[in-house]
MARDREN-430830 format. One line per field, with one value per residue (C-alpha): residue in three letters; x, y, z. Coordinates in steps of 0.1 Angstrom, whole numbers. Each point is the difference from the previous one (the first is absolute). Layout:
% residues N
type c(Ala/...)
xx c(X/...)
yy c(Y/...)
zz c(Z/...)
This chain:
% residues 299
type c(Met/Glu/Val/Lys/Leu/Val/Phe/Leu/Pro/His/Arg/Val/Glu/Phe/Leu/Asn/Leu/Leu/Lys/Glu/Glu/Ile/Asn/Gly/Tyr/Asn/Thr/Leu/Val/Leu/Glu/Glu/Pro/Tyr/Asn/Ile/Phe/Leu/Asp/Arg/Tyr/Leu/Arg/Gly/Val/Ile/Ser/Leu/Glu/Glu/Tyr/Val/Ser/Leu/Ser/Asp/Thr/Asn/Phe/Pro/Leu/Tyr/Thr/Phe/Tyr/Gln/Ala/Lys/Leu/Leu/Lys/Asn/Leu/His/Ala/Gln/Gly/Leu/Lys/Ile/Leu/Gln/Ile/Glu/Pro/Tyr/Leu/Glu/Ile/Ile/Glu/Lys/Ile/His/Thr/Ser/Ile/Lys/Thr/Gly/Lys/Phe/Gly/Glu/Tyr/Thr/Ser/Asn/Pro/Glu/Val/Arg/Asn/Val/Leu/Asn/Val/Glu/Arg/Glu/Val/Val/Gly/Lys/Leu/Ile/Glu/Tyr/Gln/Glu/Ala/Leu/Met/Lys/Gly/Asp/Phe/Asp/Asp/Ile/Val/Asn/Lys/Val/Ile/Glu/Phe/Thr/Lys/Arg/Asp/Ser/Glu/Arg/Phe/Arg/Leu/Arg/Asp/Tyr/Met/Arg/Ala/Ile/Glu/Ile/Ser/Lys/Leu/Glu/Glu/Asp/Gly/Lys/Phe/Val/Val/Glu/Ala/Gly/Tyr/Met/His/Val/Leu/Leu/Pro/Ile/Phe/Leu/Arg/Asp/Leu/Asn/Val/Lys/Leu/Glu/Thr/Val/Asn/Leu/Leu/Glu/Lys/Ala/Cys/Arg/Met/Leu/Asn/Val/Glu/Tyr/Leu/Glu/Asn/Pro/Gly/Asp/Leu/Leu/Ala/Lys/Ala/Tyr/Met/Leu/Arg/Gln/Asp/Leu/Asp/Asp/Ser/Asp/Arg/Leu/Leu/Ala/Ala/Gln/Ser/Leu/Ile/Tyr/Val/Ser/Met/Ile/Ser/Lys/Glu/Glu/Lys/Leu/Pro/Ser/Pro/Asp/Thr/Pro/Tyr/Pro/His/Leu/Ile/Glu/Glu/Thr/Ala/Val/Ser/Lys/Lys/Val/Arg/Ala/Met/Ser/Tyr/Glu/Glu/Cys/Lys/Arg/Glu/Phe/Thr/Arg/Ile/Leu/Lys/Lys/Ile/Asn/Leu/Arg/Leu)
xx c(758/-20/21/-10/30/-9/23/-2/21/4/-26/-29/-23/3/-9/-37/6/23/-27/-25/25/5/-38/-4/36/12/37/18/37/17/31/21/24/-12/-6/-9/-16/-28/-9/0/-21/-26/-3/-5/33/12/-20/-2/22/26/-1/6/28/18/-4/28/-21/5/-38/-12/-35/-4/12/-24/-31/11/4/-35/-14/21/-13/-36/5/19/-29/-23/22/25/34/29/34/32/21/30/31/25/-8/-1/36/10/-14/18/33/-4/-7/30/22/-13/4/35/-12/3/26/-19/-33/13/18/-34/0/-35/8/33/-18/-25/29/18/-30/-8/36/-1/-32/11/33/-18/-23/30/15/-33/0/36/-9/-29/23/22/-30/10/-34/14/20/-29/-21/27/-1/-38/3/27/-19/-32/16/14/-32/-19/21/-8/-37/6/16/-26/-29/16/6/-35/-16/18/-14/-35/0/6/-33/-29/-15/-36/5/-15/25/1/36/9/27/14/-9/36/3/-9/22/-19/-29/25/20/-32/-13/34/-5/-34/-20/-33/-10/-18/14/-17/17/-17/16/-16/-33/0/7/-29/-23/13/-2/36/29/24/34/31/28/32/21/-24/-1/38/3/-27/16/33/-18/-17/32/-18/18/-3/14/22/-30/15/19/-32/-20/28/1/-38/1/23/-26/-29/17/7/-37/-19/-9/17/-24/-27/-35/-34/-30/-31/-35/10/34/-2/33/23/33/-13/-14/32/23/-19/-1/38/7/-19/19/35/-5/-6/34/30/35/11/-32/7/36/-10/-27/25/25/-27/-9/37/4/-31/13/34/-16/-18/32)
yy c(755/-31/-31/-35/-23/-36/-27/-34/-30/-7/-28/-4/-6/36/17/1/17/25/7/8/25/18/8/38/9/13/-12/-32/3/-34/-11/-5/19/15/-27/11/-33/6/32/-19/-28/24/18/-34/1/-33/-30/-11/-30/23/23/-27/-16/34/8/-7/-17/-26/-5/-8/-11/32/21/-16/5/34/11/-11/20/30/0/-2/28/21/-4/14/31/-9/17/-24/12/-20/14/-18/22/-24/-29/24/10/-37/-6/30/-12/-33/19/23/-31/-13/33/8/30/-15/24/30/-11/-10/33/14/0/-15/-27/-7/-3/-25/-20/-2/-11/-27/-12/-4/-20/-22/-6/-12/-22/-17/-5/-16/-23/-10/-8/-21/-21/-7/-10/15/10/26/17/-1/18/26/6/3/27/19/-2/11/30/11/-7/21/29/-6/0/33/17/-15/13/34/5/-11/22/30/-7/-7/33/18/-12/24/17/-6/-37/-30/-28/-36/-9/-37/-12/-34/-8/2/37/12/31/15/15/14/18/12/15/16/16/13/-24/-9/-36/-30/-35/-33/-34/-26/-29/12/6/-35/-15/18/-13/-36/5/-12/16/20/-14/15/-24/3/13/28/8/1/23/24/3/10/24/17/-3/-18/-17/-38/-9/-27/-17/6/-33/-19/19/-7/-37/-2/18/-27/-27/22/4/-37/-9/25/-9/19/-1/26/-11/11/6/-21/1/-26/16/38/7/-30/18/18/-31/-20/28/8/-38/-4/33/-13/-33/14/29/-25/-17/5/7/-35/-14/21/-13/-36/5/18/-27/-26/21/2/-38/-5/23/-16/-35/12/14)
zz c(436/12/5/9/6/-6/13/-17/-11/-37/0/-24/29/12/-34/7/33/-17/-25/28/15/-33/-3/2/-9/-33/1/9/8/-6/19/-30/-22/-32/-26/-36/-6/25/-19/-33/15/14/-34/-17/-19/14/14/36/-7/-17/30/25/-21/-3/37/25/26/27/1/-35/11/21/-29/-24/22/12/-36/-8/30/-10/-35/12/24/-25/-25/27/3/27/-4/7/10/7/28/14/-4/17/-23/-30/9/2/-34/-14/15/-18/-32/5/3/-34/-17/14/21/35/12/-13/14/34/5/12/39/2/-24/18/33/-15/-15/33/19/-26/0/38/-1/-28/18/31/-21/-15/35/11/-30/6/36/-11/-21/30/22/33/15/25/-27/-24/27/3/-37/-1/26/-18/-33/16/16/-34/-18/26/-10/-36/9/19/-31/-24/21/5/-37/-9/26/-14/-35/12/20/-33/-16/-7/30/-11/-9/17/0/10/6/-3/25/8/36/11/-8/35/-2/-30/20/25/-27/-17/32/6/-34/11/-22/17/-5/12/0/-7/5/-22/18/32/-18/-15/34/15/-28/6/38/4/19/-20/7/-17/-8/21/-29/-6/37/1/-30/12/34/-17/-23/30/20/28/29/-4/34/-16/-17/-34/-1/8/-27/-25/9/-3/-33/-15/9/-13/-34/-2/7/-21/-35/-27/-29/-6/9/-14/22/-3/14/26/8/-7/17/-5/7/30/16/-6/12/32/9/-6/18/31/-1/-3/24/27/-6/21/-14/6/-16/-30/-1/1/-27/-22/4/-10/-31/-11/4/-21/-27/0/-4/-31/-14)
C-alpha cells in the first residue's frame, strides 16, 4: 500500500494544489462519511447543483468546486472513497432517533463510545456559549480551554477510527488520503498500524510559493498541543484568549481565489494570526470587552 496523506483546509483556493498531489495515484480517500449522493452525482444521475443542495455541508462553495474537480478526476479513472467512520456513526445515530431504533443502535460499544464523546464535546460547547452570553472574559477563556480539551479527545478518536479503516485498504493500492489540517494524529496512528506514508501540508506548500511565513492561529496551536499531549507551560490561557480575538477578526464568508489573490483565506488568516499572537492576555481582554460593547450597541 502506498499512501500520501494530504493536509488541507476546506477552501477553494487549495483544490488545484490537491489535484497536483493526486497525479500518479489511483484512489482518493475523502475525509467524509459515505454519501450516496456523491456516487449518483459522479454517475450523472443528479446534477452538480442537486448534489450540493443535498449535501450536509458548512462550505457550499468548497463543496461545489470540489465536486466539479472530483467528477473530472473520476472521468479520468480515479477511484473515490469516503472514509470517516466517526462522522458516519454520528449520522446513523441521528437516523436511529428518527426511526425509533436509538436504543438498539447505541447498544453497540463502539457507537456508545462515540455518543459519549460527542455528548461531552457538545456539553462543553454549550457551557462556552453560555459564558459568552454572560460576558466574563476570564470565565470565557476557561470555557474555551475546557471545550478544546474535550474536542482534542474527539479528534483523537476520529483519527484513530479513520486510521483503522484506511489500514484495511488494498495492499497494492496507491492512495491519496485527504485530511483536514488539524488531524495531526492521523499519520501517527497510521504508522502505528504499519502503514507507510508520506505527508504533504498544502498550507505550508502555499506559504512557500507565496514566500510568506506559515503562522498557525492560536486556537489551532492550543488544540494541537492538547491532541499531542504537550506541556504548554501555562500558556494555554494566553492561547485561548488570543483565539477569541482571532475568531472575532477573521471573516466568516467563503472566498474565491483570483489571479491577483490566489490564496485569499490564507493571506488573511496568516496576517490575523501574526497580529493576535503578539497580543498579551490583558490586551486580548481589553479588545474583547471593546468588541462586546460594539455588539451590544448594535443590539
